Structures are given as C-alpha cells and as structure tokens.
C-alpha positions in Angstrom: 8.2 -17.5 -17.1 9.9 -19.1 -20.1 12.0 -16.0 -20.8 13.5 -16.4 -17.3 14.6 -20.0 -17.7 17.7 -19.1 -19.6 20.8 -17.4 -18.3 20.0 -14.5 -16.1 22.7 -12.1 -14.9 23.5 -12.0 -11.2 23.5 -8.7 -9.4 26.1 -7.8 -6.8 24.6 -5.2 -4.5 24.7 -3.9 -1.0 21.4 -3.6 0.8 21.2 -1.0 3.6 18.2 -1.4 6.0 17.7 -0.7 9.7 21.3 0.5 10.1 22.7 -2.8 8.7 24.5 -3.3 5.4 24.3 -6.7 3.7 26.3 -7.7 0.6 24.1 -9.6 -1.8 24.7 -11.6 -4.9 21.2 -12.2 -6.3 19.4 -13.3 -9.4 16.2 -11.6 -8.4 15.3 -8.7 -6.0 11.7 -7.6 -5.9 10.3 -4.8 -3.7 6.6 -4.6 -2.9 4.3 -2.5 -0.8 3.5 -4.8 2.1 3.7 -8.5 1.8 1.9 -10.7 -0.7 -0.8 -13.0 0.8 -0.5 -16.7 0.6 -3.3 -19.2 -0.1 -5.1 -21.0 -2.9 -6.0 -18.5 -5.7 -4.1 -15.6 -4.1 -1.5 -14.9 -6.8 0.3 -11.6 -6.1 -2.6 -10.5 -3.9 -2.1 -8.4 -0.7 -4.3 -8.5 2.4 -3.6 -4.8 2.9 -1.7 -2.0 1.1 -1.5 0.4 4.1 0.4 -1.9 6.5 3.3 0.5 6.8 6.2 -1.7 5.5 8.0 -2.7 2.3 8.7 -6.3 1.6 11.8 -7.5 -0.3 11.9 -10.8 -2.0 15.4 -12.1 -2.7 16.4 -15.1 -4.8 20.1 -15.7 -4.7 19.8 -18.6 -7.2 17.1 -19.1 -9.8 17.6 -22.3 -11.6 14.9 -23.6 -14.0 14.0 -26.2 -11.3 13.6 -23.5 -8.6 11.6 -21.2 -10.9 9.2 -24.1 -11.7 8.8 -24.9 -8.0 8.1 -21.3 -7.3 5.5 -21.1 -10.1 3.9 -24.3 -8.8 3.9 -22.8 -5.2 2.2 -19.7 -6.5 -0.5 -21.9 -8.1 -1.0 -24.0 -5.0 -0.9 -20.9 -2.7 2.2 -22.1 -0.7 5.3 -20.3 -2.0 6.7 -18.2 0.9 8.7 -21.1 2.4 10.2 -22.2 -0.9 14.0 -22.9 -0.5 16.1 -20.1 -1.8 13.4 -17.4 -1.5 14.1 -14.8 1.3 11.6 -12.2 2.6 12.6 -9.1 4.5 10.4 -6.3 5.8 11.6 -2.7 6.2 10.1 0.8 6.2 13.0 2.1 4.2 16.1 0.7 2.5 18.8 1.5 -0.1 20.1 -0.8 -2.8 23.6 0.1 -4.0 25.5 -1.5 -6.9 28.6 -0.8 -9.0 26.7 -0.5 -12.2 25.8 2.6 -14.1 22.1 1.6 -14.2 19.9 -1.2 -12.9 17.0 -2.6 -14.8 14.0 -1.8 -12.6 10.3 -2.6 -13.1 7.9 -0.1 -11.6 4.2 -0.7 -12.1 4.9 -3.1 -15.0 7.2 -0.7 -16.8 10.9 -1.5 -17.1 13.3 1.4 -16.8 17.1 1.8 -16.3 17.8 3.7 -13.1 21.1 4.8 -11.7 21.9 3.4 -8.3 21.6 3.9 -5.4 17.9 3.0 -5.3 16.2 4.5 -2.3 12.9 3.0 -1.2 10.8 4.4 1.6 7.1 4.6 2.6 5.5 7.9 2.8 2.3 7.6 4.9 -0.7 9.5 3.7 1.1 10.6 0.5 -1.6 9.3 -1.8 -5.1 10.7 -1.8 -7.8 8.2 -2.8 -11.2 9.4 -4.0 -13.9 6.9 -3.4 -17.5 7.3 -4.7 -20.4 7.4 -2.3 -22.2 4.2 -1.8 -25.3 3.7 -4.0 -28.5 3.9 -1.9 
C-alpha cells in the first residue's frame, strides 16, 4: 500500500463493453472473475467464481486519502460504495490505449502486454479434479 501512495501515472484508455465505448482516464483498473464479496473479514474473497461475469473496478483518482479510506473499508468489510470507486460487470470487454504496452498483473505476476487487452469468459474451459470424499 505504501508504494502506491506516491505519484502513480494515469492511464488514458477506451473501454469497449456491451456495444458501448467509454473513454477513461484512470489511476487504477482491475479486472476480476465475478465480484468480490463484502463483509467483515472478507478481504478479496468471492462468493462464487462461476457466476458468468467479469467485474471491473475503476478508480479515476487515487489520492493517499482515498487509498487509506479504501484500505480501511476493506478492513471493515464496507468498501464497495467508497467515493471514486466504480464497479462494472460484463461478460467480455476490450481495453485499448495508445501505449506500446500496459503493465498488467495476472495471478500476482506483473507483465507488459501490448494493447488492446481482450477479456472474455469461457464457460467450462477449466477442468477441476476433486478428490472423493473421505468415508
């Protein structure tokens, strides 16, 4: 969190979802599979991962005060309605930008990826093997 208190570059991008194009100027754009749950002790926890939608979290401004409020909201389990944090749901969308590469974190690993970034859900694309219950 302390690393993000300093200057953080804004991203000018175009978000295409549901046939609509929206120009964005953001400090933070996060994409997650389904929506994060809200409640005491539920930090970055989901109620389900197979809900069939992606959730975008958008912060146009991210001052130290807003970041501290957001962190406190996470701790208290009430962060979704924080001012300056937008949530949008979509099954697929595209993020375009006039940069050669965007810094993207996938599964905790940061990579530089050339835009446009195309996100979509692929139902039943992952096979999960579950052990039999112990009797």
